[in-house]
DSSP file (Angstrom, degrees, kcal/mol; ACC not computed):
  #  RESIDUE AA STRUCTURE BP1 BP2  ACC     N-H-->O    O-->H-N    N-H-->O    O-->H-N    TCO  KAPPA ALPHA  PHI   PSI    X-CA   Y-CA   Z-CA
    1    1 A X              0   0    0      0, 0.0     2,-0.2     0, 0.0    53,-0.0   0.000 360.0 360.0 360.0 160.5   -1.4  -12.2   14.1
    2    2 A X        -     0   0    0     51,-0.1    52,-0.1     1,-0.1     2,-0.1  -0.477 360.0-115.7 -77.0 141.0   -4.2  -10.0   15.4
    3    3 A X        -     0   0    0     -2,-0.2    50,-0.1     1,-0.1    -1,-0.1  -0.418  32.2-101.4 -74.8 150.4   -7.0   -9.0   13.1
    4    4 A X        -     0   0    0     48,-0.5    47,-0.4     1,-0.1    75,-0.3  -0.398  22.7-159.9 -66.3 146.3   -7.6   -5.4   12.1
    5    5 A X        +     0   0    0     73,-2.7    43,-2.9     1,-0.3     2,-0.3   0.688  69.9   7.5-100.5 -25.8  -10.4   -3.6   13.9
    6    6 A X  E     -AB  47  78A   0     72,-1.9    72,-2.9    41,-0.3     2,-0.4  -0.976  60.0-137.9-151.6 165.3  -11.0   -0.8   11.4
    7    7 A X  E     -AB  46  77A   0     39,-2.6    39,-2.8    -2,-0.3     2,-0.4  -0.975  13.0-162.5-127.3 142.1  -10.0    0.5    8.0
    8    8 A X  E     +AB  45  76A   0     68,-2.6    68,-2.3    -2,-0.4     2,-0.3  -0.972  10.4 176.8-123.2 139.3   -9.2    4.0    7.0
    9    9 A X  E     -AB  44  75A   0     35,-2.3    35,-3.1    -2,-0.4     2,-0.4  -0.977  16.9-148.1-137.8 152.5   -9.2    5.4    3.4
   10   10 A X  E     -AB  43  74A   0     64,-2.6    63,-2.4    -2,-0.3    64,-1.1  -0.985  14.6-175.6-124.9 133.5   -8.6    8.8    1.9
   11   11 A X  E     - B   0  72A   0     31,-2.6     2,-0.3    -2,-0.4    61,-0.2  -0.920   3.5-171.1-124.3 150.3  -10.3   10.0   -1.3
   12   12 A X  E     + B   0  71A   0     59,-2.6    59,-3.0    -2,-0.3    -2,-0.0  -0.848  59.0  32.8-132.9 167.4   -9.7   13.3   -3.1
   13   13 A X  S    S-     0   0    0     -2,-0.3    -1,-0.2    57,-0.2    59,-0.0   0.897  76.8-151.2  53.2  51.4  -11.3   15.2   -6.0
   14   14 A X        +     0   0    0      1,-0.2    56,-0.2    56,-0.2    -1,-0.2  -0.282  33.6 156.9 -54.7 123.7  -14.9   14.0   -5.3
   15   15 A X        -     0   0    0     54,-2.9     2,-0.3     1,-0.5    55,-0.2   0.681  67.5  -1.4-113.6 -46.5  -17.0   13.8   -8.5
   16   16 A X  S    S-     0   0    0     53,-2.7    -1,-0.5    51,-0.1    23,-0.1  -0.981  78.7-100.0-145.9 153.5  -19.7   11.3   -7.7
   17   17 A X        +     0   0    0     -2,-0.3    48,-0.5    21,-0.1     2,-0.3  -0.322  51.0 147.7 -73.6 160.1  -20.5    9.1   -4.6
   18   18 A X  E     -C   37   0B   0     19,-2.1    19,-3.0    46,-0.1     2,-0.4  -0.928  40.1-102.3-169.2-170.0  -19.6    5.4   -4.6
   19   19 A X  E     -CD  36  63B   0     44,-2.6    44,-3.1    -2,-0.3     2,-0.5  -0.996  16.7-150.9-136.1 137.8  -18.5    2.5   -2.5
   20   20 A X  E     -CD  35  62B   0     15,-2.8    15,-2.9    -2,-0.4     2,-0.4  -0.959  16.9-166.5-110.2 125.5  -15.0    0.9   -2.0
   21   21 A X  E     -CD  34  61B   0     40,-3.0    40,-2.5    -2,-0.5     2,-0.5  -0.898   6.6-153.9-113.2 140.3  -15.0   -2.8   -1.2
   22   22 A X  E     -CD  33  60B   0     11,-2.7    10,-2.3    -2,-0.4    11,-1.3  -0.963  13.3-174.2-117.2 126.1  -12.0   -4.7    0.2
   23   23 A X  E     - D   0  59B   0     36,-2.9    36,-2.4    -2,-0.5     2,-0.6  -0.888  21.6-129.1-118.3 147.1  -11.7   -8.4   -0.5
   24   24 A X  E    S- D   0  58B   0     -2,-0.3     2,-0.6    34,-0.2    34,-0.2  -0.863  81.7 -24.7 -96.4 121.1   -9.1  -11.0    0.8
   25   25 A X  S    S+     0   0    0     32,-3.9     2,-0.3    -2,-0.6    33,-0.1   0.105 130.1  19.9  71.2 -22.2   -7.4  -13.3   -1.9
   26   26 A X  S    S-     0   0    0     -2,-0.6    33,-0.2     2,-0.2    -2,-0.1  -0.980  73.2-115.0-167.2 158.5  -10.2  -13.0   -4.5
   27   27 A X  S    S+     0   0    0     -2,-0.3     2,-0.1    -4,-0.1     4,-0.1   0.442  87.5  96.9 -80.6   2.3  -13.2  -10.9   -5.5
   28   28 A X  S    S+     0   0    0     -4,-0.1    -2,-0.2     2,-0.1    -4,-0.2  -0.485  73.8  23.9 -86.4 163.6  -15.6  -13.8   -4.8
   29   29 A X  S    S-     0   0    0     -2,-0.1     2,-0.3    -6,-0.1    -6,-0.0  -0.376 107.8 -36.3  81.9-164.3  -17.4  -14.0   -1.5
   30   30 A X        -     0   0    0     -2,-0.1     2,-0.1     1,-0.1    -2,-0.1  -0.736  62.6-109.3 -98.4 146.0  -18.2  -11.1    0.8
   31   31 A X        -     0   0    0     -2,-0.3    -8,-0.3     1,-0.1     3,-0.1  -0.423  14.6-141.8 -68.9 150.3  -15.8   -8.1    1.3
   32   32 A X  S    S+     0   0    0    -10,-2.3    18,-0.4     1,-0.2     2,-0.3   0.621  87.5  22.6 -84.6 -13.8  -14.1   -7.9    4.7
   33   33 A X  E     -C   22   0B   0    -11,-1.3   -11,-2.7    15,-0.1     2,-0.4  -0.994  63.8-171.4-151.9 147.7  -14.5   -4.0    4.6
   34   34 A X  E     -C   21   0B   0     -2,-0.3     2,-0.5   -13,-0.2   -13,-0.2  -0.978   3.4-168.7-143.4 124.5  -16.8   -1.6    2.8
   35   35 A X  E     -C   20   0B   0    -15,-2.9   -15,-2.8    -2,-0.4     2,-0.5  -0.966  12.1-148.1-119.9 126.5  -16.6    2.1    2.8
   36   36 A X  E     -C   19   0B   0     -2,-0.5     2,-0.6   -17,-0.2   -17,-0.2  -0.807  11.4-158.3 -94.4 129.6  -19.3    4.4    1.5
   37   37 A X  E     +C   18   0B   0    -19,-3.0   -19,-2.1    -2,-0.5     5,-0.1  -0.939  27.3 155.2-109.6 114.5  -17.9    7.6   -0.1
   38   38 A X        -     0   0    0     -2,-0.6   -21,-0.1   -21,-0.2    -1,-0.1   0.356  61.8-106.5-120.9   1.7  -20.5   10.5   -0.3
   39   39 A X  S    S+     0   0    0      2,-0.3     3,-0.1   -23,-0.1   -25,-0.1   0.474  87.6 117.1  90.3   0.0  -18.1   13.5   -0.3
   40   40 A X  S    S+     0   0    0      1,-0.2     2,-0.3     2,-0.1    -3,-0.0   0.740  86.3   3.8 -75.1 -20.7  -18.8   14.6    3.2
   41   41 A X        -     0   0    0      1,-0.1    -2,-0.3     3,-0.0    -1,-0.2  -0.972  58.8-136.7-157.5 155.0  -15.2   14.0    4.2
   42   42 A X  S    S+     0   0    0     -2,-0.3   -31,-2.6     1,-0.1     2,-0.6   0.858  93.6  52.7 -79.8 -39.6  -11.9   13.0    2.6
   43   43 A X  E    S-A   10   0A   0    -33,-0.2     2,-0.4   -35,-0.0   -33,-0.2  -0.874  71.3-174.2-103.9 124.8  -10.7   10.6    5.2
   44   44 A X  E     -A    9   0A   0    -35,-3.1   -35,-2.3    -2,-0.6     2,-0.4  -0.974   8.5-167.0-126.6 130.2  -13.1    7.9    6.2
   45   45 A X  E     +A    8   0A   0     -2,-0.4     2,-0.4   -37,-0.2   -37,-0.2  -0.927   9.7 179.1-115.2 138.7  -12.8    5.3    8.9
   46   46 A X  E     -A    7   0A   0    -39,-2.8   -39,-2.6    -2,-0.4   -11,-0.0  -1.000  28.8-114.2-139.5 136.9  -15.0    2.3    9.2
   47   47 A X  E     -A    6   0A   0     -2,-0.4     2,-0.5   -41,-0.2   -41,-0.3  -0.329  23.6-138.5 -66.3 150.8  -15.1   -0.6   11.7
   48   48 A X        -     0   0    0    -43,-2.9     3,-0.3     1,-0.2   -15,-0.1  -0.957  12.8-169.4-109.6 124.4  -14.3   -4.1   10.4
   49   49 A X  S    S+     0   0    0     -2,-0.5     2,-0.3   -17,-0.3    -1,-0.2   0.938  81.4  11.3 -80.1 -47.4  -16.5   -6.9   11.8
   50   50 A X  S    S-     0   0    0    -18,-0.4     2,-0.2     2,-0.0    -1,-0.2  -0.746  76.8-178.8-135.6  86.2  -14.6   -9.9   10.6
   51   51 A X        -     0   0    0    -47,-0.4   -48,-0.1    -2,-0.3     2,-0.1  -0.577  30.5-111.7 -87.2 145.9  -11.1   -9.1    9.3
   52   52 A X        -     0   0    0     -2,-0.2   -48,-0.5   -49,-0.1     2,-0.3  -0.414  29.9-141.4 -68.4 151.1   -8.8  -11.8    7.9
   53   53 A X        +     0   0    0    -50,-0.1   -51,-0.1     2,-0.1   -50,-0.1  -0.750  59.3  22.7-107.7 162.0   -5.7  -12.6    9.8
   54   54 A X  S    S-     0   0    0     -2,-0.3     2,-0.4   -52,-0.1    -2,-0.0  -0.336 107.6 -29.2  80.9-164.7   -2.2  -13.5    8.5
   55   55 A X        +     0   0    0     -2,-0.1     2,-0.3     2,-0.0    -2,-0.1  -0.753  68.1 160.1 -95.6 131.5   -1.0  -12.5    5.0
   56   56 A X        -     0   0    0     -2,-0.4     2,-0.4    -4,-0.1    -2,-0.0  -0.978  43.4-110.1-141.7 154.5   -3.4  -12.1    2.1
   57   57 A X        -     0   0    0     -2,-0.3   -32,-3.9     2,-0.0     2,-0.5  -0.704  37.9-144.1 -77.3 140.3   -3.7  -10.4   -1.3
   58   58 A X  E     -D   24   0B   0     -2,-0.4     2,-0.4   -34,-0.2   -34,-0.2  -0.935  11.2-162.1-114.7 127.3   -6.1   -7.6   -1.0
   59   59 A X  E     -D   23   0B   0    -36,-2.4   -36,-2.9    -2,-0.5     2,-0.5  -0.917   6.1-155.5-107.7 131.7   -8.5   -6.8   -4.0
   60   60 A X  E     -D   22   0B   0     -2,-0.4     2,-0.5   -38,-0.2   -38,-0.2  -0.937   8.2-169.6-110.2 120.9  -10.1   -3.4   -4.0
   61   61 A X  E     -D   21   0B   0    -40,-2.5   -40,-3.0    -2,-0.5     2,-0.5  -0.936   8.5-153.5-115.9 132.8  -13.4   -2.9   -5.9
   62   62 A X  E     -D   20   0B   0     -2,-0.5     2,-0.4   -42,-0.2   -42,-0.2  -0.886  12.9-167.8-105.0 131.0  -14.9    0.5   -6.7
   63   63 A X  E     +D   19   0B   0    -44,-3.1   -44,-2.6    -2,-0.5     2,-0.3  -0.955  33.6  93.1-120.2 140.0  -18.7    0.6   -7.2
   64   64 A X  S    S-     0   0    0     -2,-0.4   -46,-0.1   -46,-0.2     5,-0.0  -0.963  70.6 -43.7 171.7-161.5  -20.7    3.5   -8.5
   65   65 A X        -     0   0    0    -48,-0.5     4,-0.1    -2,-0.3    -1,-0.1   0.007  64.0 -89.1 -81.0-167.8  -22.1    4.8  -11.7
   66   66 A X  S    S+     0   0    0      2,-0.1     2,-0.1     3,-0.0     3,-0.1   0.582 100.7  84.3 -80.6  -8.9  -20.5    5.0  -15.1
   67   67 A X  S    S-     0   0    0      1,-0.1     2,-0.2     2,-0.0   -51,-0.1  -0.347  99.0 -74.2 -86.9 170.3  -19.0    8.5  -14.5
   68   68 A X        -     0   0    0      1,-0.1    -1,-0.1    -2,-0.1     3,-0.1  -0.480  45.9-169.0 -64.6 132.9  -15.7    9.2  -12.6
   69   69 A X        -     0   0    0      1,-0.3   -54,-2.9    -2,-0.2   -53,-2.7   0.956  45.1 -60.1 -87.0 -68.6  -16.2    8.7   -8.9
   70   70 A X        -     0   0    0    -56,-0.2     2,-0.4   -55,-0.2    -1,-0.3  -0.958  51.2 -84.7-171.5 167.1  -13.2   10.1   -7.0
   71   71 A X  E     -B   12   0A   0    -59,-3.0   -59,-2.6    -2,-0.3     2,-0.7  -0.794  35.3-141.9 -91.6 134.3   -9.4    9.8   -6.6
   72   72 A X  E     +B   11   0A   0     -2,-0.4   -61,-0.2   -61,-0.2     3,-0.1  -0.862  24.6 174.8 -96.5 109.8   -8.4    7.0   -4.3
   73   73 A X  E     -     0   0A   0    -63,-2.4     2,-0.3    -2,-0.7    -1,-0.2   0.971  52.9 -36.7 -84.0 -60.0   -5.3    8.3   -2.3
   74   74 A X  E     -B   10   0A   0    -64,-1.1   -64,-2.6     2,-0.0     2,-0.3  -0.979  45.2-157.4-159.4 167.5   -4.5    5.7    0.3
   75   75 A X  E     -B    9   0A   0     -2,-0.3     2,-0.3   -66,-0.2   -66,-0.2  -0.982   8.9-175.2-148.1 157.8   -5.9    3.1    2.7
   76   76 A X  E     -B    8   0A   0    -68,-2.3   -68,-2.6    -2,-0.3     2,-0.4  -0.988  22.5-128.4-154.2 150.3   -4.7    1.4    5.9
   77   77 A X  E     -B    7   0A   0     -2,-0.3     2,-0.5   -70,-0.2   -70,-0.2  -0.813  23.5-154.7 -97.1 136.1   -5.8   -1.3    8.4
   78   78 A X  E      B    6   0A   0    -72,-2.9   -73,-2.7    -2,-0.4   -72,-1.9  -0.963 360.0 360.0-118.3 126.8   -5.8   -0.4   12.1
   79   79 A X              0   0    0     -2,-0.5    -1,-0.1   -75,-0.3   -76,-0.1   0.436 360.0 360.0 -86.5 360.0   -5.4   -3.0   14.8
């Protein structure tokens, strides 16, 4: 199947900036997508350089401080 070209995510109730990282099959290695959330907009689209193809488990890691970051509403891959 064709690899995704970009990823879109929506966040709500912004409290603090952070980063959302998307990994295929495990949290080891490099993420296939990374979205920086700074509060400037709720819906964020970011290009994907090397997306996995086929079926994979997706692991989502949130990075930021010790405080509450934001509410993660949804995400999608776009071909």
